N, C-alpha and C positions, 0 to 999 in steps of 0.2 A: 431434572428436565433434560430431554434429549436436544441435540443441536437442531434437528428438524422442527421440533415443537417450538423452540425459541424463535427460529427464523419465521415460522408461519404465524406465530402469535404476537410477537413483539417487534420484530425487525422492521424499522421504518415506521412503527406505529406508536409505541409507548415505552417509557423507561422501564428498566427492570434491575433489581438489586440481587446479587448472589453473594451469600456469605462463604467464607473459606477459612481453612486453617491458617494461623498467623505466620507459619513458616513457608507457606505455599509458594511465594514469589521471591523469597529472600535472596536466592542465588541468581535471580534474573538481573539484578543490578545492585550489588553490595555497595555500601557507602564508599568503601575504598576504591571500587572500580569507577564510580563517578568521579572521584578525585583524580584517578589516572587519566580519564578521558579529558578532563580539563587541563591536565599537565601535558599530555602527549599530542594534542591537536591545537592547531593555530585557529582558535575559535574567535570569530569576529561578530559584531552586532549585524543583524538581529538574530543570527543562529544561536548565539548565547547572549542572554540579556537578563536584566534585573527588572522586576516590576513591583509596584506597590500602589495599592488603592486604585487600581485601574489605569495606572500610567507607567510607561517605561522610564526608567532612570537614565539620564544622559550617559552614553557609553564612555565619554571621556572622563567620567568620574571613577571608573574602575578598570578601563582598558587604556594602556599606553601603546604607542606605536613607534617601532624602531625602523628606520630606513637604512637599508644596506647600501654599500658603496655602488651597487648596480641599480639602485633606485627602487628596490622591492620594499613595500611597506608591510611590516610584520606586526600583527596584534599580539600584545602580551598582557596577561592578567596582572594587575597590581594587587597582590595578596592582601596587603594591609587595607587597601580601599575596599576590596571585595568583602573582607571580614567585617569591616565597619558597616557596610550596607546590610549584610545578612543579619548582623546583630541588631540593626535598626528595624528589622521586620520585613526586609525585601524578600521576594520570591525569586529563586534562581530557575531559569528556564533554559533548556538545551533542546533545540529543534532537531528532528531527524536523527535521534540518537541510535536508531536501528542501523544506521550506516557505520556506527562506531563500536557496536557491541554485537559479537557473533551470536550470543545467546538470545538477545532480543530479535535480531534479524531472523534467526531460525524459527522462533515463535511467530514472527510476522509472516513469514512465507507460508507456514501452515494455515494461518488464518486467511491469507490471500487465496489459497487454493480452495478453501471452502466458500468464501464470500465472493470470489470472482472480481475483486477490485484491489488496486494497489493500496497499500497502507503505509502511512507515515506515523512514527512514534515519537512523541515529545516527552521530555522528562521535566517534572516540576518538584522542586525541593524547597521546603520552608522550615523555619525554626521558631518563629514567634506566633502571635495570634492575629497578625495583620493580614487582611485579604490581599492577594496579589492582583486579582482582577475583580472588577465590579460585576454585578449581575449582567449576563450577556447570553447570546445564543450563538451557535456555531453553524456554518453553512455546510456541515458534513456530520455524519453520525460519529459518535465517540464511544469507545469502550475504555473505562477508567480502571486501571489495575493498581491497587494500593500495595506498594512493595514494602515500605517501612512506615511505622507510625500510624497516624490517623488524621482525618479531616472531617469537618462538619459540612454537609452538602444540603442545598435547597434546590428544588426543581419546580419550575412554573410552567403552566400550559403555554403553548405557542400563541402568539397574538396575530399571526398571519399564517395562512396555510402554506406550507412548503416554501419558506423564504429561500432565496438563492443569493449567491455571490453576484454582485452587479445587478441586483434586482431593480425593477422599475420603481419600487418604493420600499422603505424600510419598515420593519414591524414596530409598532408602538411598544413602549415598555409595559411590562405586566403590572396590573393594578390589583389583581386578585391575590389571595393567599397562596403560598406554595402548595402543590399537590403531593409533594413528598419531601420529608426532612429526615435526615439520619446521619449518623457518624460512620464513615467508611474506615474500617480498620485493616491492618496488614492481613493480606490474604483474601480480601473482599474484591468484588468486581461490580461496577455500576455501568449500565448501558443507557445512553441518552441519545435519542434520535435527533436529526437535524431540526433546528427551529425551536427546540424547547429551551426556554430561559433557565439559567442555573448559575450558582456561585458556590464557592468552596472557601472555608476558613480553617486555617491550622488551629490546633488546640493548645499551642504553646510548647509542644514537644517536637523533636525532629521528625519530619514527615517527607516522604518521597512517593510520588505516584507517577505512573506512565499513562499517557493518553494515546490510544490507538485511533487515529483518524481515518475514516473511510468515506470517500465520496462516491455515492451510488449513482448509477446512470438514471437520467430522467427523460421525460418526453421530449425535452429540448435536444438531448443527445440523439434520440431516435430520429427527430426531424432533420437534424444536421446530417446524419448518416444517409437518410432518405434523399436529401437534396444532392448529396454527392453521387448517389446512384443515378440520378437523372442526367448526369453528364454523358452517359452512354447514349442517350437519345439525342439525335441532331436537332430535333425540334426545340430542345431547351438550350442548345448552343447557338441557335439562330438569333440574330439581332432583333430586338424589339424596334419596330419602325416608329419613329417619332413623327414622321411626316406623311404617313398613309392616312387614308380616310378613316373616319370613325368606324365605319362598317368593317373595313379591313382589319383594324386593330381589334375589334370585338371578335371577329372570326379567328384571329390568331390566338387571342386569350382563351376562347372556347376550346381550341385544340390543345392548348397547354393544360387547362383544367382537366379535360378528359383523359389526356395521357398521364397526368399525375394521379388521377383517381384510379386508372387501370393498374398502374404500378403499385400504388398503395394498397389496393384491394387484394393483391396476391401475397403481400408481405405478412409475416407473423413476427411476434416479439422474439421468438427463438432465432429467427434469421439474423436479427440485429445482434443478439448476444453471441451467437456462434461466430459471427464475423469479428465482433469486438474481442472475444477471447483469442481468436486465431491471430490477432495482431498485437496482443499484449506483449510488452517488452519485459525482458528479465532484468533482474538486478545485475549490475556490472560487477563481474568477478573474474578477472583474467586467469586462465588456466595455465600457469607458468610452472616449469618451462615447457610443458607438453605441447602447447599450441604452436610452438616454434619447431618442435622436434617430431612433428606428425609422421613424416616419411621414415624416420628412424625409430619410431616408438615401438618398444617391446614390453609387453605386459608379463609380469611374473605371477600375477594373480592377487597380489597384496595391495595394489593400488586401490584408491577409492574413486568411484565414478559418481558424479552428481548430475541429476537430471535438471536441465535448465528451464524448459518451458513452464511458465508460472500458472497456467490454467489447465483444466482437465482436457484430455484428448477426446475427440469424437472420431472414432476410427471406422472407416468403411472397408469392407473386405470382399474380394472375389475369390475365384478358385486358386489363384497363384500369388496375389499381392494384397497388401493393406495400404490404405491411404488416409492421411490426416493433414490438417492445416495447423501450423504453429509458427510463431515468430514471424508472421507476415508472409509465409511461404507455403507451398504445397509439397508434401512429401510422399514418396512411394517406396516401400520396402517389401522384400519377400515375406511370405507368411511365416517363414521360419524365425523371423525376428519378433513375432507376436509376443511370445512369453518373456523375452528380454525387455521389450518396451513396457509391457504390463508391470513387470517387477520394478523397473526404474521409476515409472510414474507413481506406483503405489508406495515405495519406500523412499524415493527421492535421492538417497545416498546408499550405495552398495559397494562392497568389495568386488573387484574384477573376478575373483574366484567364484562368487555366487553366480555371475553371468556366464562363466565357463560352464557351470553346472546346468544352467538353463539351456545353453547351446547344445550341450551333450544330449539333453532329452530329445532334441529334434535332429540328432545326427550331425551336428556341427563340431568340427575340431576346434581346439583352442586358437589355432592360427586364423581360422575363419571368423571366430568371434572377435579376435583382436582386430582384424581388418574391418569388421563392422563397427567396432568402437572408434577406430581411427576416422572412419567416415562420419560418424556422429560428431566427433570432436571437431573435425574439419568444418562441419556445417553449423557449429555452435549449439548443438542440441545437448551436449554434455560438457562438463568440466572434469578434469582428471587431477587428482592430487596424490602425492606419495603418502603412504600410510604413516601415521605418526606413532 
């Protein structure tokens, strides 16, 4: 199944299971790497937590806190207590593990580029047959990637259309039988849209899966964006008169309705998405030491350049320049930069030597390409790293 077919047929509509080779994701998060993450990071509750039968285990039963002489409180895992809880059937959860694993982060960024939304990845590890969470629904879409072992899943129909975080009412629990049951094994993928009830149960063997959480834009986001646009009209900035006559208040309201309708009538969904994408924030990744050495930067061609904007560019061109919006700003460059920008967006990471080649195709010398890259670096459009 192609990506386009999946997005058109299943995305935000219905669950979908995809089988895969058992070794497909084993290098994404080896068991040893998960252990390193627990060792190398000062993880506190709730970013790292234990759960059993739908309830979080009190963190003081597996986390100890040491206070330094300067008053800093440092969380430390009590290995003996952690081991006891895991042997008792608890589920280990690590939130936002994409921020601690380069391989997961890179996969995350590729998915974000296609889906147009920020993604957070959480890790779930279990060893016994006890459920970590009871049957529940999520307020965002999830893509489950089974890295090691297996889990038995059940999926139930939504009991409220498109439930939301902080909704006006909660969906009632499902009473009908599940619409899908199956065992997800290493290498498999399961997609569950927002609002579909589900649960997962380990089978008694070590199991580790990653959940890619995606919060899609809704009509509420569109209306919030629309209301912000109305600030440009003085009619909407004007005070509502509490003390005018009923006739004057009705006249004012009629003007507001008509102005809002006129503005809404010319808008299209693509206007919202274009503006949303143009303001998308990148993941924080300081380009050291290059960001400090911009004026002295000299490229020998072996450095690696990383493209920063997380969304697709929508480029306009005239006879001499190209224009696009990204990172909340408007950008203008010479048409000679077109091939270099296209290559950066397409590949995301490139050696400077490849960009020297792109520049040469349009008559640019290496020094001119270097100056262009320094400008991109200075404006946060690229990161630069020394080749490893």
